[in-house]
N, C-alpha and C positions, 0 to 999 in steps of 0.2 A: 490165309495168309503163304502159304510155299508157291498157290497159282503167281499171285501179286508179285511176288521175287522174282520166279521163273519167266514175266514176261516184262519186270523191268531190265535185268539182265539182258533177255533176247533186243529188247529194243534200244539199249546201251552196246552189246555186240554187231547188230547192223552198223549203227551209224559208224563205228569205229572201223567196221573190214569198208564198209566207201569211203569214209577220211584217207583208210592203210590204201586203199585201189589206186586214190590221186597221187598219193604221193610219190607210190611205184607204176604212175603209168608210165616212165622212160621217156616223159618230155616235158619242155618248159613251159607247152602252150597249157598251164592252169585253163584258164579261163575256158574253151572248149572243151576240153575236160571234163571240168565242173559241170556245165550245162549239160553233157550226153549222162551226168547224174543226177541231175536234177527230178525226176521219174523218183528216182529208188529214194531220191530223200525228203519228197513229199512224203513217202509212204510211211519212212522211219518216225518223219514228223507225226503218223496219227498215234505214236504209241504216247508222242506229249499231252498232257492234259488239256483240254479246251481253255483259253481265258476268258473268262465272261466277265464284262464288267454291266454290273444291276446297277440302276437306276436307281435313285433315291428321293423316291416317291413319298410324299406324308401317309401314316400308317393310315388314315381314314383308308386308303386304295386295297389295302392288303390285313393286315393283321387286326385293325381297328372294326375288320367288318366281323369278328370272332370274336372280338372283347369289345366292347363299347368303351366299355372305361380306357381303354390304351389310350395314354397321350398323346394325341395327334404331335405336337413339336417332338417328341422324345425319338431319337434313331433306334430301329431294330435290332437287333443284336443276335447272339446265338444264346446271351444269357436271360434277355424277355421274351425270345419269340413264344405266343403261348401254345402248348401242347396239343394236337389235335384229340380229340375224344373218340373214344368207340362207341361210344354213344348216342355221335353226332345225328346217325340216322343219314338221310339219302345224301343229303350234303356232303359228305366222305366219298360217297362213288365217284365227283370230279373235285378235286382235293388235290390233283396233280400242279396247282399254283404253287400251294402251298411246299409240299415234299420240294417242288426243283427252287423256291425259295431258302427254305431251309438249308437244301445242300451246300451252298452256295456262303449263308451265315458259318456257318460250321467249320470251326479251325483250331482241331485238336497239334496241344503239341510234337504229338511224337505221331504226327500225322503230315510227311513231306510233300504229301501231293500224286504219291507215282502212282497210288493205288486207287486216283479219284480219276473220274472222268472229267470232270469241269472244276475250276477253283477261280476264287473273283482276284482281281486284279482290280486297284485303286485308278490306276491312271488307262482313262480312255484309250489314248492314244495307242496303248499295248495290246489294246482287246481283242479277240476272233471273233467274239460277237457280242451282243448290249442284250440284258436279258428283260424284260417289261412286269414286273412283281404287282399287276395289277389284277387282283382276283375276282376278273371278269365271270368266272361258273357261279361262285357265291353272292356277288352281290346282286345279278336273275336271280339266283333260290330265295335271297335276301327281300327283295323290292319288287320283285314282278308275281301279282299274284293270278293273270290272266294276264293270256299274249293281248287281250282290245284295248288294255291300257295306252294312255300316254301319257309322254311328260313323264314317266317315273324317276326316283333318285338313279334305279339302275342307267338309264337312258341318259339323266344328265353326268353320271359321273365315264361314263364313254365318250362325251365329245369333251368332257376336259380333258381325259386321255391322251385322245387324239392332237386336241390344243399343244396338251406338253410337249408331244412327240414331234410335232412339223415347226415347234419350236427349236428344236437341236438340234443344236448343229452335226452332227452325229448321224443323228435321221435325216439330215437334208445329204450330206456325205454318200450314204448310199440308194437313198429314196428309200428304206425302213429293210434292203435286203437281208442284212447281216442282224435286225430283232429277229429275237424270240419271245414271241406273245402267245404262254395259254390261252385256251379258249376250248376246255375240254368239253363242259356242258352242249348240244346241240343247237343253245340258243343265248350260250355266252358273246356279249359284245356280234349282238345280232344287228342293231341299228349304224356300225360304223364299219361294219367290217372290210364292204370293198374300197373304204379310203386306204385301208393299210396291207390289205391282199399281197403285198409285194414281200411281205413278212416271212416268216417263218413260223405258220402257227403248231400251235400241240394241241392236236382234237384226238376225241376217239372214234372217229370215224367221218366219213363225206358226206351223212347221209341229205346234207341242210347246208352243206354248204360247194355243194358238184361240181357249180358252175364259178369259184373263186379259186379254188383249192386242188394243189394235184400230188401227190405222192416225190414230183421230182423236188420238190422244195419244203412241202410240210410231212409233220409229223404224226405219225398214230401213236400215243400211248393207251397201256391197260391202265382199265378202269381200277379204282384199289378196291381190294375183296371186301363186300361185305361180313363175311363167315371168317369164325377166326381159324389158319393156316390147322392141318392135320399132322402132329409130327409123330403120331403112334404110327397103327397099320404093325402090330405086331405077329397076325397071323400069320402059318406057316401056308399055305392056301388062300391069297387073298379073290382068285377069281371064285373059286367055293365058299368063302366064309358073305361074298354079297350077292344078299338074293336075288336082290329088286333089279331086273333087266333096265329099263328105263326111268331114269327120274324127272320130272320137273315141276318149282312150283313158284309160283307169280300172277300178276296178273295177266287173263286171256283176253281182254278185249282193248287193244289198243291199236291204233290208227296206224294208216301210211302202212307201211313193210308191218307190222302188229299185227295188222287182220290174219296173218298164218296163225298165230296163237290160239283165235277159238276154233279155227277149221283145224287145227290138230287137235286140240282140246277133245271136238266131235270126234273124230277118224281115232285116238286114240283110246277115248271113255272105254273101261270096262275091259280093257284087252290082259293076258295075265302077264303078270310077273314086270307089270308098267302103272304106274306113281303118276298121275296128270291131277295137280290142283291149283285150282286160282286160290290166291292167297293175297293179303296186303302187303305191304314192309313194318316189320316190325321189328322190336330184338327180338320176343320170343319167337317170332318166324324164321331168324334170319337163324337161328339155335336148332329150331325143326327142320330147316334145308342142311344145313350143314352134320343132322344127324341121318337125313338121305342119302344124302349126296356119299359120304362115307359108307354108308351099306348099298352104293350103285354100280352097279358094272357101269353105266352108259349116265351122263347128266344131259340129256336134252337144251341146245343154246339154240332157238329161234329169234328171227329179227324181235328188235323193241319200235320202238315209234320212229331209230332209225334205224340202221343193220346191226350195231353190236349191242350191246348190255354188258351190266355187269359180271350177270349169268356167268359167262363165259369165265370170268377168273377166278368165282368161284371154285366152281368145279375141279381150275388146276391146282388151287390150293388146297383141296379135298381127295386129289388123286381118281375124280373119279374125271374116266376119260371123255374128253368132250363130243358131242352131236352137232355138229354146227348147221343150222339150216336156215340161208342169206345168200340169196343172191348177189347181193354188192358189198362185201362185207370186206373189209380191209383189217390188215393182223398188225401186232405192234413187231417190231425187232424181226420183222419178216425177211431183212438182209442176210441173220444171224440164227435164225430159228425158222427149221420147217416142221410148222404142225401137221403134216402128214404123218408122220413118226410116234404124233401120239391123240391124234383127234381125227374122226370121220365127220366128213361133208357129205352133204344133201341140197343139191338142188332146190327149187319148193314144189314142183313138179314133180319132182321124186319123195318127195314127205310126204303129200298129199297124195300120192297114187296107191287104193288101198292093197293094206299089208305088204308093203314091198321095204319100208322103213324098216318094220318088227321084224320081219322075216330076214335082212339082210344081215343086222345085228343079232340075232342068232346064229347065225351062219361062222361069227366071227371066232376063230378056234381060239381056248384056252391059253395055247403059245403066244397067237398074235397080240390077245388081251395081255397077258403079262408085260409085252413086250414094252408096248404100249404104257401099262401104270408105273415100266420102271421106267421107263424115259419120263414119265410124267415128274415121279421126284425127281429126277434129276435138273428139271428144267425150272422148276414150281419157285425155286430162291429169285428166278429173275422178275417176278413177279410182284413182290415186297415192297412193300413202301414204310420209308424206316424213317426214323432220327436217333443217333446220326447213322446218315449214310454209309452203308455196307461194300464193298467191293463186288461190280455186277449184278447191284441189286434193279430193282426198276429205276430209281431217279439215275442212276449212273447207266444205266442203259439209255434213257429215253437223251442224254449228255452225247453218250457216245454216237447217236445219230445224229446229233446235231453239227458233231463235230465233221461225223461223211458230206454234211451240207456243204462244209467250207470250201472247198474248194470252187464247185458247183458258182457258189454265192456271191467270190471272190473275182471268177470268171466275168459275171455277170456284171458287176458293178465296175469293171475295170473297162467293156465295152461301152456300156451307155457312156463313158467321159467323156469317149473320142470318136462318137458317133455323130456325124453332121448330120444323116440324114434318119428318116425311122426305122427304126430296127424289124431289115429283111426277111428275119425269123420266126417274126409276131405273126 
């Protein structure tokens, strides 16, 4: 709360000083003086909540996928939005779309918006961005059994969604550039991504969309963690109490970049102080993983089918120093968070070099490990998805990343309106 108040006061002070400087500038040429202060005023505006207009979609595009009994003609509100259950298995790890929608519905009477990164507006003309609450990840998980299927319900919903957007005057105005579309699952919205690729995508990584997505416009969001957050850690000597050097538990046979998991299994099998287990997702498995993570110094995070996986965020909330092995991974909130302060990185070649990774981790001093562990505890709240949202939690961090994209979006929209020839920067 103190941090939120301080931030608000700082923003108000910033704006007040800038306006005061204008009045004391000693000139009647206020117009030119104001233009000189535009960059500073833009920075001050970043302190204000992002104004988001949310498309009013029928519930069958979002919460109806969670609860088939939800009436399709009933508006979704903060009072009737279905809760996300902790026992919803692997569907939960791509539930970013749900938490973003829920954060916009939340409207506590005692919350003026000063501690929130985004607030919902009902007038589209007041919006900075437009949020599309289509649960494309959940749709894929529900309706697609294998990738060879055609004409699935998921594909039909994607096409219908594209048609809704293209008919929107606000989509036409910006060609979708100021629209925010979650597609966190690597296969979400896969049939029509190329038709909406000017929009701001909320993704887990760029593994399967490298050809249409960029860090310039898109946002990498964390996976909602599958293990419960660790609130203990009462040991006076956490380094000594964590007996296992490296822990990994999960599916070792994956495709694409995930092939490294089987290779690491072979290389690390039988190594002292190392646990590398084959396992499938289950409630019991998540509990077992949580216990092992909390008693391990390092938690291994090799690539899955794409460069990232949920395991990294399970490690963070378990206060287990992540060891990241993935050559093309992009990380959430990296403009604000330095992962080198609490994670260790190896290239694929380094990790597969016999004995190299284990020896390097054994050489990490107790002091260095403890500092990384302490840093983990300080940043772990940024990776919590919750409702109601809390200041600087995962969903607020995502909205803050969206807010940082707005100036570039406005630049692109304004330029596109006045160009008479193809854009020479493309």
